[in-house]
Structure formats: C-alpha cells, structure tokens
All heavy atoms as TSV, in Angstrom:
chain	resi	resn	atom	element	x	y	z
A	1	MET	N	N	17.380	6.438	33.011
A	1	MET	CA	C	17.883	7.421	34.001
A	1	MET	C	C	19.202	7.989	33.549
A	1	MET	O	O	20.049	7.248	33.014
A	1	MET	CB	C	18.016	6.726	35.342
A	1	MET	CG	C	16.741	6.280	35.938
A	1	MET	SD	S	17.021	5.615	37.591
A	1	MET	CE	C	16.607	6.995	38.532
A	2	GLU	N	N	19.402	9.211	33.834
A	2	GLU	CA	C	20.711	9.888	33.496
A	2	GLU	C	C	21.732	9.504	34.586
A	2	GLU	O	O	21.452	9.560	35.722
A	2	GLU	CB	C	20.481	11.402	33.471
A	2	GLU	CG	C	19.667	11.902	32.303
A	2	GLU	CD	C	20.529	11.952	31.016
A	2	GLU	OE1	O	21.697	12.245	31.093
A	2	GLU	OE2	O	19.907	11.680	29.970
A	3	PRO	N	N	22.889	9.177	34.091
A	3	PRO	CA	C	23.980	8.961	35.041
A	3	PRO	C	C	24.429	10.300	35.578
A	3	PRO	O	O	24.315	11.351	34.991
A	3	PRO	CB	C	25.083	8.316	34.225
A	3	PRO	CG	C	24.845	8.767	32.845
A	3	PRO	CD	C	23.308	8.887	32.701
A	4	SER	N	N	24.846	10.275	36.843
A	4	SER	CA	C	25.284	11.526	37.438
A	4	SER	C	C	26.622	11.951	36.832
A	4	SER	O	O	27.417	11.098	36.475
A	4	SER	CB	C	25.438	11.381	38.999
A	4	SER	OG	O	26.395	10.343	39.250
A	5	GLY	N	N	26.816	13.208	36.661
A	5	GLY	CA	C	28.023	13.677	36.064
A	5	GLY	C	C	27.723	14.345	34.728
A	5	GLY	O	O	26.609	14.833	34.455
A	6	GLU	N	N	28.727	14.291	33.799
A	6	GLU	CA	C	28.583	14.899	32.497
A	6	GLU	C	C	27.661	14.096	31.560
A	6	GLU	O	O	27.653	12.883	31.597
A	6	GLU	CB	C	29.917	15.039	31.799
A	6	GLU	CG	C	30.683	16.269	32.225
A	6	GLU	CD	C	31.842	16.458	31.270
A	6	GLU	OE1	O	31.723	16.334	30.067
A	6	GLU	OE2	O	32.938	16.767	31.832
A	7	SER	N	N	26.934	14.740	30.791
A	7	SER	CA	C	26.068	14.108	29.838
A	7	SER	C	C	26.905	13.719	28.582
A	7	SER	O	O	27.938	14.318	28.311
A	7	SER	CB	C	24.960	15.069	29.371
A	7	SER	OG	O	24.200	14.521	28.306
A	8	SER	N	N	26.476	12.671	27.854
A	8	SER	CA	C	27.290	12.235	26.760
A	8	SER	C	C	27.074	13.145	25.510
A	8	SER	O	O	27.868	13.157	24.623
A	8	SER	CB	C	26.865	10.801	26.333
A	8	SER	OG	O	25.511	10.749	25.996
A	9	VAL	N	N	26.049	13.927	25.485
A	9	VAL	CA	C	25.852	14.897	24.421
A	9	VAL	C	C	26.164	16.322	24.922
A	9	VAL	O	O	25.681	16.743	25.936
A	9	VAL	CB	C	24.286	14.878	23.972
A	9	VAL	CG1	C	24.100	15.859	22.860
A	9	VAL	CG2	C	23.954	13.487	23.573
A	10	ARG	N	N	26.965	16.993	24.120
A	10	ARG	CA	C	27.456	18.316	24.562
A	10	ARG	C	C	26.715	19.380	23.752
A	10	ARG	O	O	27.153	19.736	22.659
A	10	ARG	CB	C	28.945	18.411	24.331
A	10	ARG	CG	C	29.678	17.323	25.056
A	10	ARG	CD	C	30.829	17.732	25.850
A	10	ARG	NE	N	30.979	19.087	26.141
A	10	ARG	CZ	C	32.142	19.662	26.420
A	10	ARG	NH1	N	33.198	18.914	26.431
A	10	ARG	NH2	N	32.215	20.938	26.657
A	11	TYR	N	N	25.643	19.877	24.251
A	11	TYR	CA	C	24.892	20.938	23.578
A	11	TYR	C	C	25.554	22.281	23.686
A	11	TYR	O	O	25.270	23.167	22.905
A	11	TYR	CB	C	23.473	21.009	24.179
A	11	TYR	CG	C	22.671	19.775	23.906
A	11	TYR	CD1	C	22.388	18.833	24.897
A	11	TYR	CD2	C	22.089	19.542	22.644
A	11	TYR	CE1	C	21.633	17.709	24.634
A	11	TYR	CE2	C	21.321	18.470	22.373
A	11	TYR	CZ	C	21.110	17.531	23.391
A	11	TYR	OH	O	20.380	16.404	23.109
A	12	ASP	N	N	26.408	22.474	24.610
A	12	ASP	CA	C	27.038	23.819	24.797
A	12	ASP	C	C	27.999	24.150	23.663
A	12	ASP	O	O	28.360	25.262	23.537
A	12	ASP	CB	C	27.703	23.904	26.137
A	12	ASP	CG	C	28.783	22.848	26.344
A	12	ASP	OD1	O	29.502	22.495	25.342
A	12	ASP	OD2	O	28.916	22.342	27.459
A	13	ARG	N	N	28.366	23.182	22.829
A	13	ARG	CA	C	29.237	23.484	21.683
A	13	ARG	C	C	28.513	24.002	20.486
A	13	ARG	O	O	29.116	24.465	19.527
A	13	ARG	CB	C	30.021	22.229	21.275
A	13	ARG	CG	C	31.082	21.911	22.333
A	13	ARG	CD	C	32.110	20.900	21.742
A	13	ARG	NE	N	31.509	19.598	21.739
A	13	ARG	CZ	C	32.061	18.579	21.085
A	13	ARG	NH1	N	33.183	18.706	20.430
A	13	ARG	NH2	N	31.490	17.368	21.125
A	14	TRP	N	N	27.203	23.923	20.490
A	14	TRP	CA	C	26.391	24.434	19.350
A	14	TRP	C	C	26.477	25.951	19.377
A	14	TRP	O	O	26.365	26.618	20.404
A	14	TRP	CB	C	24.963	23.990	19.448
A	14	TRP	CG	C	24.816	22.526	19.164
A	14	TRP	CD1	C	25.781	21.581	19.002
A	14	TRP	CD2	C	23.576	21.830	19.066
A	14	TRP	NE1	N	25.243	20.384	18.802
A	14	TRP	CE2	C	23.912	20.497	18.839
A	14	TRP	CE3	C	22.238	22.232	19.143
A	14	TRP	CZ2	C	22.930	19.526	18.662
A	14	TRP	CZ3	C	21.275	21.276	18.958
A	14	TRP	CH2	C	21.620	19.908	18.723
A	15	SER	N	N	26.664	26.477	18.230
A	15	SER	CA	C	26.743	27.965	18.064
A	15	SER	C	C	25.611	28.443	17.199
A	15	SER	O	O	25.402	27.883	16.139
A	15	SER	CB	C	28.105	28.351	17.479
A	15	SER	OG	O	28.079	29.705	17.173
A	16	GLU	N	N	24.926	29.443	17.606
A	16	GLU	CA	C	23.844	30.042	16.813
A	16	GLU	C	C	24.374	30.622	15.534
A	16	GLU	O	O	23.692	30.772	14.555
A	16	GLU	CB	C	23.050	31.085	17.605
A	16	GLU	CG	C	22.312	30.529	18.767
A	16	GLU	CD	C	21.185	29.558	18.309
A	16	GLU	OE1	O	20.592	29.829	17.243
A	16	GLU	OE2	O	20.901	28.585	19.006
A	17	ASN	N	N	25.669	31.022	15.500
A	17	ASN	CA	C	26.251	31.620	14.302
A	17	ASN	C	C	26.575	30.572	13.251
A	17	ASN	O	O	26.799	30.920	12.104
A	17	ASN	CB	C	27.543	32.358	14.711
A	17	ASN	CG	C	27.270	33.480	15.585
A	17	ASN	OD1	O	26.169	34.050	15.572
A	17	ASN	ND2	N	28.219	33.806	16.453
A	18	ASN	N	N	26.570	29.325	13.634
A	18	ASN	CA	C	26.990	28.242	12.713
A	18	ASN	C	C	25.789	27.592	11.991
A	18	ASN	O	O	25.951	26.751	11.148
A	18	ASN	CB	C	27.733	27.170	13.494
A	18	ASN	CG	C	28.480	26.228	12.608
A	18	ASN	OD1	O	28.775	26.564	11.496
A	18	ASN	ND2	N	28.815	25.058	13.113
A	19	ILE	N	N	24.586	28.077	12.323
A	19	ILE	CA	C	23.392	27.478	11.695
A	19	ILE	C	C	23.068	28.243	10.416
A	19	ILE	O	O	22.969	29.433	10.416
A	19	ILE	CB	C	22.176	27.546	12.671
A	19	ILE	CG1	C	22.517	26.693	13.904
A	19	ILE	CG2	C	20.959	27.061	12.008
A	19	ILE	CD1	C	21.478	26.831	15.000
A	20	ASN	N	N	22.954	27.500	9.340
A	20	ASN	CA	C	22.634	28.118	8.006
A	20	ASN	C	C	21.173	27.833	7.724
A	20	ASN	O	O	20.780	26.758	7.328
A	20	ASN	CB	C	23.537	27.480	6.947
A	20	ASN	CG	C	23.341	28.165	5.570
A	20	ASN	OD1	O	22.552	29.116	5.501
A	20	ASN	ND2	N	23.955	27.646	4.587
A	21	MET	N	N	20.327	28.866	7.866
A	21	MET	CA	C	18.946	28.704	7.636
A	21	MET	C	C	18.567	28.927	6.152
A	21	MET	O	O	17.520	28.619	5.734
A	21	MET	CB	C	18.104	29.682	8.476
A	21	MET	CG	C	18.277	29.465	9.974
A	21	MET	SD	S	17.793	27.818	10.460
A	21	MET	CE	C	16.026	27.986	10.372
A	22	ASN	N	N	19.512	29.437	5.351
A	22	ASN	CA	C	19.253	29.744	3.945
A	22	ASN	C	C	19.700	28.480	3.137
A	22	ASN	O	O	20.749	28.489	2.540
A	22	ASN	CB	C	20.052	30.949	3.503
A	22	ASN	CG	C	19.608	31.411	2.155
A	22	ASN	OD1	O	18.762	30.862	1.540
A	22	ASN	ND2	N	20.232	32.518	1.697
A	23	VAL	N	N	18.844	27.503	3.124
A	23	VAL	CA	C	19.131	26.258	2.494
A	23	VAL	C	C	19.194	26.444	0.974
A	23	VAL	O	O	20.028	25.839	0.276
A	23	VAL	CB	C	18.052	25.187	2.853
A	23	VAL	CG1	C	18.348	23.853	2.131
A	23	VAL	CG2	C	18.107	24.944	4.335
A	24	GLU	N	N	18.321	27.234	0.392
A	24	GLU	CA	C	18.277	27.441	-1.030
A	24	GLU	C	C	19.579	27.973	-1.578
A	24	GLU	O	O	20.065	27.565	-2.611
A	24	GLU	CB	C	17.126	28.410	-1.377
A	24	GLU	CG	C	16.784	28.482	-2.807
A	24	GLU	CD	C	16.062	27.255	-3.322
A	24	GLU	OE1	O	15.453	26.567	-2.561
A	24	GLU	OE2	O	16.168	27.002	-4.539
A	25	ALA	N	N	20.203	28.928	-0.909
A	25	ALA	CA	C	21.438	29.511	-1.412
A	25	ALA	C	C	22.612	28.565	-1.173
A	25	ALA	O	O	23.660	28.640	-1.902
A	25	ALA	CB	C	21.738	30.783	-0.688
A	26	SER	N	N	22.562	27.651	-0.270
A	26	SER	CA	C	23.717	26.782	0.030
A	26	SER	C	C	23.734	25.601	-0.901
A	26	SER	O	O	24.764	24.859	-0.918
A	26	SER	CB	C	23.647	26.286	1.493
A	26	SER	OG	O	22.583	25.423	1.679
A	27	GLN	N	N	22.715	25.350	-1.704
A	27	GLN	CA	C	22.725	24.246	-2.634
A	27	GLN	C	C	23.281	24.615	-3.962
A	27	GLN	O	O	23.179	25.763	-4.368
A	27	GLN	CB	C	21.302	23.688	-2.775
A	27	GLN	CG	C	20.742	23.021	-1.517
A	27	GLN	CD	C	19.326	22.554	-1.704
A	27	GLN	OE1	O	18.650	23.017	-2.631
A	27	GLN	NE2	N	18.889	21.697	-0.844
A	28	SER	N	N	23.787	23.629	-4.650
A	28	SER	CA	C	24.329	23.932	-6.007
A	28	SER	C	C	23.116	24.165	-6.985
A	28	SER	O	O	21.953	23.792	-6.709
A	28	SER	CB	C	25.177	22.770	-6.534
A	28	SER	OG	O	24.349	21.641	-6.746
A	29	THR	N	N	23.437	24.717	-8.144
A	29	THR	CA	C	22.373	25.001	-9.108
A	29	THR	C	C	21.763	23.726	-9.593
A	29	THR	O	O	20.550	23.668	-9.733
A	29	THR	CB	C	22.995	25.792	-10.291
A	29	THR	OG1	O	23.660	26.971	-9.774
A	29	THR	CG2	C	21.938	26.190	-11.267
A	30	ALA	N	N	22.535	22.668	-9.823
A	30	ALA	CA	C	21.996	21.430	-10.289
A	30	ALA	C	C	21.050	20.804	-9.285
A	30	ALA	O	O	19.998	20.248	-9.594
A	30	ALA	CB	C	23.117	20.462	-10.637
A	31	ARG	N	N	21.443	20.882	-8.001
A	31	ARG	CA	C	20.567	20.332	-6.971
A	31	ARG	C	C	19.259	21.086	-6.808
A	31	ARG	O	O	18.206	20.501	-6.625
A	31	ARG	CB	C	21.340	20.337	-5.616
A	31	ARG	CG	C	20.672	19.575	-4.546
A	31	ARG	CD	C	20.542	18.188	-5.007
A	31	ARG	NE	N	20.426	17.327	-3.850
A	31	ARG	CZ	C	20.036	16.055	-3.909
A	31	ARG	NH1	N	19.826	15.558	-5.084
A	31	ARG	NH2	N	19.969	15.333	-2.888
A	32	ARG	N	N	19.345	22.420	-6.941
A	32	ARG	CA	C	18.086	23.203	-6.905
A	32	ARG	C	C	17.193	22.900	-8.040
A	32	ARG	O	O	15.964	22.776	-7.893
A	32	ARG	CB	C	18.426	24.705	-6.879
A	32	ARG	CG	C	18.809	25.204	-5.513
A	32	ARG	CD	C	18.995	26.661	-5.566
A	32	ARG	NE	N	20.338	26.845	-6.213
A	32	ARG	CZ	C	20.817	28.001	-6.542
A	32	ARG	NH1	N	20.162	29.101	-6.392
A	32	ARG	NH2	N	21.991	28.127	-7.054
A	33	LEU	N	N	17.750	22.704	-9.239
A	33	LEU	CA	C	16.964	22.386	-10.456
A	33	LEU	C	C	16.339	20.964	-10.275
A	33	LEU	O	O	15.201	20.786	-10.576
A	33	LEU	CB	C	17.871	22.418	-11.690
A	33	LEU	CG	C	17.190	22.082	-12.996
A	33	LEU	CD1	C	16.098	23.135	-13.306
A	33	LEU	CD2	C	18.209	22.031	-14.125
A	34	TYR	N	N	17.139	20.034	-9.708
A	34	TYR	CA	C	16.552	18.669	-9.447
A	34	TYR	C	C	15.444	18.765	-8.459
A	34	TYR	O	O	14.381	18.104	-8.667
A	34	TYR	CB	C	17.681	17.777	-8.928
A	34	TYR	CG	C	17.181	16.452	-8.445
A	34	TYR	CD1	C	16.915	15.452	-9.349
A	34	TYR	CD2	C	16.923	16.251	-7.076
A	34	TYR	CE1	C	16.400	14.240	-8.883
A	34	TYR	CE2	C	16.410	15.044	-6.652
A	34	TYR	CZ	C	16.213	14.004	-7.522
A	34	TYR	OH	O	15.695	12.867	-7.089
A	35	ASN	N	N	15.599	19.516	-7.393
A	35	ASN	CA	C	14.562	19.611	-6.345
A	35	ASN	C	C	13.272	20.238	-6.937
A	35	ASN	O	O	12.168	19.876	-6.560
A	35	ASN	CB	C	15.013	20.364	-5.167
A	35	ASN	CG	C	15.970	19.573	-4.300
A	35	ASN	OD1	O	16.015	18.365	-4.319
A	35	ASN	ND2	N	16.760	20.269	-3.476
A	36	ARG	N	N	13.470	21.227	-7.808
A	36	ARG	CA	C	12.285	21.908	-8.362
A	36	ARG	C	C	11.576	21.016	-9.409
A	36	ARG	O	O	10.357	21.025	-9.475
A	36	ARG	CB	C	12.754	23.173	-9.052
A	36	ARG	CG	C	11.593	24.033	-9.528
A	36	ARG	CD	C	12.059	25.372	-9.918
A	36	ARG	NE	N	12.618	26.024	-8.707
A	36	ARG	CZ	C	12.821	27.285	-8.584
A	36	ARG	NH1	N	12.482	28.104	-9.551
A	36	ARG	NH2	N	13.300	27.779	-7.505
A	37	ALA	N	N	12.331	20.242	-10.229
A	37	ALA	CA	C	11.722	19.548	-11.341
A	37	ALA	C	C	11.391	18.085	-11.059
A	37	ALA	O	O	10.600	17.472	-11.773
A	37	ALA	CB	C	12.609	19.619	-12.585
A	38	CYS	N	N	12.004	17.465	-10.091
A	38	CYS	CA	C	11.931	16.037	-9.959
A	38	CYS	C	C	11.343	15.560	-8.585
A	38	CYS	O	O	11.332	14.416	-8.280
A	38	CYS	CB	C	13.291	15.361	-10.096
A	38	CYS	SG	S	14.010	15.720	-11.695
A	39	VAL	N	N	10.823	16.472	-7.802
A	39	VAL	CA	C	10.253	16.128	-6.525
A	39	VAL	C	C	8.795	16.563	-6.421
A	39	VAL	O	O	8.480	17.667	-6.926
A	39	VAL	CB	C	11.116	16.753	-5.370
A	39	VAL	CG1	C	10.517	16.470	-4.006
A	39	VAL	CG2	C	12.501	16.317	-5.412
A	40	GLY	N	N	7.972	15.757	-5.862
A	40	GLY	CA	C	6.556	16.110	-5.648
A	40	GLY	C	C	5.749	15.918	-6.918
A	40	GLY	O	O	6.028	15.087	-7.781
A	41	LYS	N	N	4.601	16.640	-7.002
A	41	LYS	CA	C	3.703	16.486	-8.145
A	41	LYS	C	C	4.352	16.919	-9.403
A	41	LYS	O	O	4.132	16.286	-10.488
A	41	LYS	CB	C	2.458	17.361	-7.875
A	41	LYS	CG	C	1.600	16.797	-6.773
A	41	LYS	CD	C	0.310	17.572	-6.620
A	41	LYS	CE	C	-0.541	17.013	-5.497
A	41	LYS	NZ	N	-1.808	17.760	-5.352
A	42	THR	N	N	5.121	17.935	-9.376
A	42	THR	CA	C	5.862	18.395	-10.573
A	42	THR	C	C	6.771	17.309	-11.076
A	42	THR	O	O	6.898	17.046	-12.302
A	42	THR	CB	C	6.710	19.680	-10.327
A	42	THR	OG1	O	5.829	20.621	-9.730
A	42	THR	CG2	C	7.295	20.197	-11.597
A	43	GLY	N	N	7.458	16.588	-10.167
A	43	GLY	CA	C	8.341	15.515	-10.570
A	43	GLY	C	C	7.619	14.372	-11.219
A	43	GLY	O	O	8.089	13.791	-12.201
A	44	ILE	N	N	6.385	14.079	-10.731
A	44	ILE	CA	C	5.618	13.014	-11.362
A	44	ILE	C	C	5.250	13.389	-12.777
A	44	ILE	O	O	5.307	12.576	-13.690
A	44	ILE	CB	C	4.362	12.723	-10.490
A	44	ILE	CG1	C	4.813	12.104	-9.185
A	44	ILE	CG2	C	3.411	11.783	-11.218
A	44	ILE	CD1	C	3.654	11.969	-8.152
A	45	VAL	N	N	4.819	14.667	-12.950
A	45	VAL	CA	C	4.463	15.161	-14.273
A	45	VAL	C	C	5.661	15.132	-15.241
A	45	VAL	O	O	5.538	14.658	-16.385
A	45	VAL	CB	C	3.859	16.568	-14.183
A	45	VAL	CG1	C	3.692	17.174	-15.584
A	45	VAL	CG2	C	2.507	16.536	-13.426
A	46	VAL	N	N	6.806	15.578	-14.761
A	46	VAL	CA	C	8.042	15.576	-15.594
A	46	VAL	C	C	8.445	14.182	-15.987
A	46	VAL	O	O	8.741	13.887	-17.141
A	46	VAL	CB	C	9.175	16.350	-14.865
A	46	VAL	CG1	C	10.491	16.113	-15.576
A	46	VAL	CG2	C	8.883	17.808	-14.726
A	47	LYS	N	N	8.453	13.262	-15.008
A	47	LYS	CA	C	8.811	11.875	-15.303
A	47	LYS	C	C	7.821	11.218	-16.226
A	47	LYS	O	O	8.186	10.498	-17.174
A	47	LYS	CB	C	8.902	11.094	-14.017
A	47	LYS	CG	C	10.108	11.545	-13.166
A	47	LYS	CD	C	10.093	10.846	-11.801
A	47	LYS	CE	C	11.188	11.434	-10.891
A	47	LYS	NZ	N	11.149	10.880	-9.561
A	48	THR	N	N	6.533	11.449	-16.079
A	48	THR	CA	C	5.522	10.853	-16.963
A	48	THR	C	C	5.677	11.367	-18.386
A	48	THR	O	O	5.606	10.663	-19.383
A	48	THR	CB	C	4.135	11.181	-16.434
A	48	THR	OG1	O	4.024	10.674	-15.075
A	48	THR	CG2	C	3.010	10.491	-17.248
A	49	THR	N	N	5.890	12.729	-18.493
A	49	THR	CA	C	6.076	13.306	-19.815
A	49	THR	C	C	7.333	12.783	-20.511
A	49	THR	O	O	7.316	12.470	-21.689
A	49	THR	CB	C	6.170	14.842	-19.677
A	49	THR	OG1	O	5.021	15.364	-18.970
A	49	THR	CG2	C	6.283	15.538	-21.014
A	50	GLY	N	N	8.378	12.607	-19.741
A	50	GLY	CA	C	9.618	12.060	-20.309
A	50	GLY	C	C	9.428	10.608	-20.757
A	50	GLY	O	O	9.945	10.195	-21.837
A	51	LEU	N	N	8.672	9.827	-19.984
A	51	LEU	CA	C	8.449	8.487	-20.358
A	51	LEU	C	C	7.575	8.369	-21.604
A	51	LEU	O	O	7.890	7.622	-22.544
A	51	LEU	CB	C	7.712	7.751	-19.229
A	51	LEU	CG	C	7.243	6.294	-19.490
A	51	LEU	CD1	C	8.480	5.393	-19.672
A	51	LEU	CD2	C	6.372	5.780	-18.423
A	52	LEU	N	N	6.579	9.229	-21.704
A	52	LEU	CA	C	5.707	9.211	-22.929
A	52	LEU	C	C	6.505	9.706	-24.152
A	52	LEU	O	O	6.366	9.126	-25.258
A	52	LEU	CB	C	4.508	10.073	-22.721
A	52	LEU	CG	C	3.478	9.502	-21.726
A	52	LEU	CD1	C	2.362	10.528	-21.506
A	52	LEU	CD2	C	2.887	8.212	-22.203
A	53	ALA	N	N	7.371	10.638	-23.966
A	53	ALA	CA	C	8.219	11.130	-25.091
A	53	ALA	C	C	9.173	10.052	-25.524
A	53	ALA	O	O	9.384	9.819	-26.747
A	53	ALA	CB	C	8.984	12.363	-24.670
A	54	ALA	N	N	9.793	9.320	-24.573
A	54	ALA	CA	C	10.681	8.243	-24.945
A	54	ALA	C	C	9.968	7.095	-25.664
A	54	ALA	O	O	10.477	6.548	-26.628
A	54	ALA	CB	C	11.350	7.711	-23.674
A	55	LEU	N	N	8.777	6.798	-25.186
A	55	LEU	CA	C	7.976	5.719	-25.870
A	55	LEU	C	C	7.567	6.166	-27.264
A	55	LEU	O	O	7.628	5.322	-28.200
A	55	LEU	CB	C	6.727	5.399	-25.086
A	55	LEU	CG	C	6.983	4.573	-23.788
A	55	LEU	CD1	C	5.634	4.454	-22.978
A	55	LEU	CD2	C	7.511	3.215	-24.060
A	56	ALA	N	N	7.249	7.422	-27.488
A	56	ALA	CA	C	6.925	7.927	-28.790
A	56	ALA	C	C	8.098	7.864	-29.727
A	56	ALA	O	O	7.978	7.455	-30.919
A	56	ALA	CB	C	6.394	9.376	-28.682
A	57	VAL	N	N	9.271	8.201	-29.270
A	57	VAL	CA	C	10.496	8.134	-30.043
A	57	VAL	C	C	10.829	6.692	-30.435
A	57	VAL	O	O	11.128	6.406	-31.588
A	57	VAL	CB	C	11.679	8.805	-29.276
A	57	VAL	CG1	C	13.025	8.475	-29.958
A	57	VAL	CG2	C	11.502	10.301	-29.186
A	58	ILE	N	N	10.667	5.788	-29.477
A	58	ILE	CA	C	10.951	4.381	-29.812
A	58	ILE	C	C	9.955	3.839	-30.836
A	58	ILE	O	O	10.298	3.132	-31.722
A	58	ILE	CB	C	10.875	3.558	-28.492
A	58	ILE	CG1	C	12.087	3.856	-27.592
A	58	ILE	CG2	C	10.827	2.043	-28.776
A	58	ILE	CD1	C	12.029	3.263	-26.236
A	59	TYR	N	N	8.700	4.266	-30.668
A	59	TYR	CA	C	7.650	3.819	-31.636
A	59	TYR	C	C	7.991	4.321	-33.051
A	59	TYR	O	O	7.876	3.638	-34.033
A	59	TYR	CB	C	6.286	4.344	-31.199
A	59	TYR	CG	C	5.162	4.063	-32.175
A	59	TYR	CD1	C	4.593	2.790	-32.176
A	59	TYR	CD2	C	4.752	4.989	-33.055
A	59	TYR	CE1	C	3.592	2.496	-33.094
A	59	TYR	CE2	C	3.715	4.734	-33.973
A	59	TYR	CZ	C	3.131	3.419	-33.995
A	59	TYR	OH	O	2.172	3.128	-34.832
A	60	ILE	N	N	8.366	5.584	-33.134
A	60	ILE	CA	C	8.682	6.204	-34.439
A	60	ILE	C	C	9.875	5.554	-35.088
A	60	ILE	O	O	9.896	5.240	-36.281
A	60	ILE	CB	C	8.833	7.720	-34.291
A	60	ILE	CG1	C	7.486	8.370	-33.968
A	60	ILE	CG2	C	9.448	8.357	-35.584
A	60	ILE	CD1	C	7.602	9.868	-33.560
A	61	ILE	N	N	10.879	5.274	-34.251
A	61	ILE	CA	C	12.093	4.620	-34.801
A	61	ILE	C	C	11.719	3.200	-35.279
A	61	ILE	O	O	12.185	2.791	-36.393
A	61	ILE	CB	C	13.217	4.554	-33.712
A	61	ILE	CG1	C	13.766	5.923	-33.449
A	61	ILE	CG2	C	14.299	3.521	-34.090
A	61	ILE	CD1	C	14.730	6.010	-32.274
A	62	GLY	N	N	10.918	2.499	-34.527
A	62	GLY	CA	C	10.487	1.153	-34.953
A	62	GLY	C	C	9.612	1.233	-36.245
A	62	GLY	O	O	9.753	0.381	-37.117
A	63	TYR	N	N	8.772	2.187	-36.346
A	63	TYR	CA	C	7.928	2.345	-37.508
A	63	TYR	C	C	8.769	2.613	-38.761
A	63	TYR	O	O	8.585	1.955	-39.803
A	63	TYR	CB	C	6.910	3.445	-37.306
A	63	TYR	CG	C	5.938	3.627	-38.453
A	63	TYR	CD1	C	4.803	2.820	-38.549
A	63	TYR	CD2	C	6.223	4.571	-39.448
A	63	TYR	CE1	C	3.894	3.000	-39.596
A	63	TYR	CE2	C	5.318	4.734	-40.548
A	63	TYR	CZ	C	4.206	3.929	-40.590
A	63	TYR	OH	O	3.322	4.058	-41.648
A	64	VAL	N	N	9.712	3.540	-38.672
A	64	VAL	CA	C	10.523	3.927	-39.772
A	64	VAL	C	C	11.437	2.745	-40.188
A	64	VAL	O	O	11.594	2.434	-41.348
A	64	VAL	CB	C	11.367	5.189	-39.496
A	64	VAL	CG1	C	12.390	5.439	-40.549
A	64	VAL	CG2	C	10.431	6.399	-39.357
A	65	THR	N	N	11.988	2.082	-39.187
A	65	THR	CA	C	12.870	0.926	-39.459
A	65	THR	C	C	12.088	-0.177	-40.153
A	65	THR	O	O	12.540	-0.776	-41.110
A	65	THR	CB	C	13.487	0.411	-38.165
A	65	THR	OG1	O	14.189	1.488	-37.513
A	65	THR	CG2	C	14.397	-0.779	-38.395
A	66	GLY	N	N	10.930	-0.499	-39.652
A	66	GLY	CA	C	10.041	-1.466	-40.260
A	66	GLY	C	C	9.645	-1.180	-41.674
A	66	GLY	O	O	9.540	-1.999	-42.555
A	67	TYR	N	N	9.391	0.154	-41.899
A	67	TYR	CA	C	9.004	0.562	-43.222
A	67	TYR	C	C	10.079	0.286	-44.235
A	67	TYR	O	O	9.869	-0.240	-45.322
A	67	TYR	CB	C	8.662	2.019	-43.191
A	67	TYR	CG	C	8.380	2.644	-44.564
A	67	TYR	CD1	C	7.117	2.461	-45.144
A	67	TYR	CD2	C	9.348	3.384	-45.214
A	67	TYR	CE1	C	6.842	2.974	-46.394
A	67	TYR	CE2	C	9.060	3.894	-46.478
A	67	TYR	CZ	C	7.776	3.712	-47.076
A	67	TYR	OH	O	7.534	4.184	-48.328
A	68	TYR	N	N	11.366	0.669	-43.887
A	68	TYR	CA	C	12.426	0.473	-44.778
A	68	TYR	C	C	12.881	-0.981	-44.918
A	68	TYR	O	O	13.363	-1.406	-45.969
A	68	TYR	CB	C	13.617	1.386	-44.439
A	68	TYR	CG	C	13.351	2.783	-44.802
A	68	TYR	CD1	C	13.134	3.765	-43.807
A	68	TYR	CD2	C	13.292	3.174	-46.120
A	68	TYR	CE1	C	12.897	5.082	-44.200
A	68	TYR	CE2	C	13.082	4.497	-46.516
A	68	TYR	CZ	C	12.887	5.440	-45.513
A	68	TYR	OH	O	12.567	6.739	-45.858
A	69	ILE	N	N	12.728	-1.775	-43.859
A	69	ILE	CA	C	13.144	-3.203	-43.914
A	69	ILE	C	C	12.146	-3.993	-44.771
A	69	ILE	O	O	12.575	-4.821	-45.582
A	69	ILE	CB	C	13.279	-3.774	-42.521
A	69	ILE	CG1	C	14.507	-3.213	-41.819
A	69	ILE	CG2	C	13.329	-5.310	-42.526
A	69	ILE	CD1	C	14.636	-3.644	-40.405
A	70	HIS	N	N	10.875	-3.734	-44.669
A	70	HIS	CA	C	9.853	-4.495	-45.328
A	70	HIS	C	C	9.381	-3.861	-46.615
A	70	HIS	O	O	8.279	-4.191	-47.089
A	70	HIS	CB	C	8.674	-4.762	-44.366
A	70	HIS	CG	C	9.042	-5.552	-43.199
A	70	HIS	ND1	N	9.390	-6.856	-43.225
A	70	HIS	CD2	C	9.115	-5.165	-41.852
A	70	HIS	CE1	C	9.686	-7.299	-42.014
A	70	HIS	NE2	N	9.564	-6.254	-41.171
A	71	GLN	N	N	10.133	-2.991	-47.180
A	71	GLN	CA	C	9.753	-2.310	-48.440
A	71	GLN	C	C	9.824	-3.342	-49.557
A	71	GLN	O	O	10.747	-4.183	-49.600
A	71	GLN	CB	C	10.721	-1.172	-48.725
A	71	GLN	CG	C	10.016	0.091	-49.129
A	71	GLN	CD	C	11.067	1.210	-49.310
A	71	GLN	OE1	O	12.242	0.989	-49.268
A	71	GLN	NE2	N	10.548	2.382	-49.570
A	72	CYS	N	N	8.925	-3.303	-50.485
A	72	CYS	CA	C	8.926	-4.204	-51.609
A	72	CYS	C	C	9.979	-3.712	-52.615
A	72	CYS	O	O	10.045	-2.507	-52.891
A	72	CYS	CB	C	7.566	-4.269	-52.329
A	72	CYS	SG	S	6.274	-5.008	-51.303
A	73	PRO	N	N	10.760	-4.634	-53.192
A	73	PRO	CA	C	11.814	-4.219	-54.125
A	73	PRO	C	C	11.287	-3.756	-55.429
A	73	PRO	O	O	10.308	-3.971	-55.972
A	73	PRO	CB	C	12.674	-5.473	-54.257
A	73	PRO	CG	C	11.959	-6.565	-53.633
A	73	PRO	CD	C	10.824	-6.062	-52.921
C-alpha cells in the first residue's frame, strides 16, 4: 500500500528534453566497433576465427621451432 502523502519516487523531475534516443551517436567509435564485431552471431564467428588463427600460428611456430631444434648436424 502507498503511504499517504508524497511518493518516494519523483517522476515530475523527468524531462522529455533530457532523453537521448540516439544511442548509436552517443557511443564512442571503439564501443560501436565492439558492439558490431563482438556481440551476437557475428561475435561468435569473429571469436572462433580468431581462435583458429591463433591456434594455426602456435602450430606453425612449434613446427618451425621443432624443425630447427631437431635438425641433424
């Protein structure tokens, strides 16, 4: 039940002029790029591609290192 008198929430201070509906323009460029590339299905694809590329680089570095370490004199 509401207590009689003033409410604890003051809705009358809200101003329609203070509401920013243009969220895209209010974000920084880095944040927009992050939201576009790292969220949702596109984000899963980007992260999976990055993981596979990192694993390929690690494999190639290991292969080349092993080749030169175990070379016959």
